[in-house]
C-alpha positions as CSV (number, residue, x, y, z in Angstrom):
1,M,87.0,74.6,227.6
2,N,89.0,76.5,230.2
3,Q,89.6,74.4,233.3
4,P,90.3,75.8,236.8
5,I,94.0,76.1,237.6
6,V,95.2,74.0,240.6
7,I,97.0,76.4,243.0
8,T,99.5,75.7,245.7
9,A,101.1,78.0,248.3
10,D,104.1,78.2,245.9
11,T,102.0,79.4,242.9
12,F,99.3,81.5,244.8
13,D,101.0,84.9,244.6
14,K,101.8,84.5,240.9
15,E,98.3,83.2,239.9
16,V,96.1,85.1,242.3
17,V,97.7,88.1,243.9
18,R,99.4,89.3,240.8
19,S,96.6,88.3,238.4
20,E,95.7,90.9,235.8
21,V,92.0,89.8,235.9
22,P,89.8,89.0,238.9
23,V,90.2,85.5,240.3
24,L,87.6,83.1,241.7
25,A,89.3,80.8,244.1
26,D,87.6,77.5,245.1
27,F,88.8,76.5,248.5
28,W,87.9,72.8,248.8
29,A,88.9,69.3,250.1
30,A,88.6,65.8,248.6
31,W,86.5,64.5,251.5
32,C,84.0,67.4,251.3
33,V,80.7,66.3,249.7
34,P,79.4,69.8,249.0
35,C,82.8,70.6,247.4
36,R,82.4,67.7,245.0
37,M,78.8,68.9,244.3
38,I,80.0,72.5,243.3
39,A,83.1,71.3,241.4
40,P,81.2,70.9,238.0
41,I,79.7,74.3,238.4
42,V,83.1,75.9,239.1
43,E,84.4,74.1,236.0
44,E,81.6,75.5,233.9
45,L,82.2,79.0,235.2
46,A,85.9,78.7,234.2
47,G,84.8,78.2,230.6
48,E,82.0,80.8,230.6
49,Y,84.1,83.5,232.2
50,A,87.3,82.8,230.3
51,G,89.3,86.0,229.6
52,T,87.4,88.0,232.2
53,L,87.8,85.9,235.3
54,K,90.5,83.4,236.2
55,V,89.2,80.3,238.2
56,V,91.5,78.4,240.5
57,K,91.2,75.5,242.9
58,I,93.0,75.4,246.3
59,D,93.0,72.1,248.3
60,V,92.8,73.3,251.9
61,D,94.3,70.0,253.2
62,A,97.4,70.4,251.0
63,N,97.6,74.2,251.6
64,P,96.5,74.9,255.2
65,E,98.5,78.1,255.3
66,L,96.4,79.6,252.5
67,A,93.1,78.6,254.2
68,S,94.4,80.1,257.4
69,R,95.6,83.3,255.8
70,Y,92.1,84.0,254.3
71,E,90.2,82.6,257.3
72,I,88.5,79.8,255.4
73,W,86.7,78.0,258.2
74,S,84.0,76.3,256.1
75,I,84.3,74.6,252.7
76,P,83.5,75.0,250.0
77,T,84.3,78.7,250.1
78,L,84.6,80.6,246.8
79,G,86.7,83.7,247.2
80,L,86.7,86.5,244.7
81,F,90.0,88.3,244.5
82,R,90.5,91.6,242.8
83,G,93.9,93.4,242.7
84,G,95.3,90.7,245.0
85,E,92.7,91.3,247.7
86,L,89.9,89.0,248.8
87,V,86.9,91.2,248.1
88,Q,84.0,88.8,248.4
89,R,83.4,85.2,249.6
90,F,80.6,82.7,249.0
91,V,80.4,80.0,251.6
92,G,78.7,76.6,251.0
93,Y,77.1,75.0,248.0
94,L,75.3,77.5,245.7
95,P,73.3,76.7,242.6
96,K,74.9,77.8,239.4
97,A,72.3,80.5,238.7
98,T,72.8,82.0,242.2
99,L,76.5,82.0,241.8
100,Q,76.4,83.6,238.4
101,Q,74.1,86.4,239.7
102,K,76.5,87.0,242.6
103,L,79.5,87.1,240.3
104,Q,77.8,89.5,237.9
105,T,77.0,91.8,240.7
106,A,80.5,91.6,242.2
107,L,82.3,92.0,238.8
108,G,80.0,94.9,237.8
């Protein structure tokens, strides 16, 4: 099963901005309970969307510059990047079915 890729500020441009496929970025922190609740869903999505969507995880405590750059004020925030641009964000815990529906709409 495909696992989300752990991203740092050093690997962000390579893995997200220059990605050939859309990227779902999970902005999270270890102390965040809703982040831990959504983590298994994010992992499942990584497997289900393999090849059409890259899934990455960004620890906002370890990478505050990325959180600031994309104005991530609440976590978890899932950001959908297309062509290197943040095109949609989903804030807070969402059930898997809701997230899948929103992704399907966003991905077309």
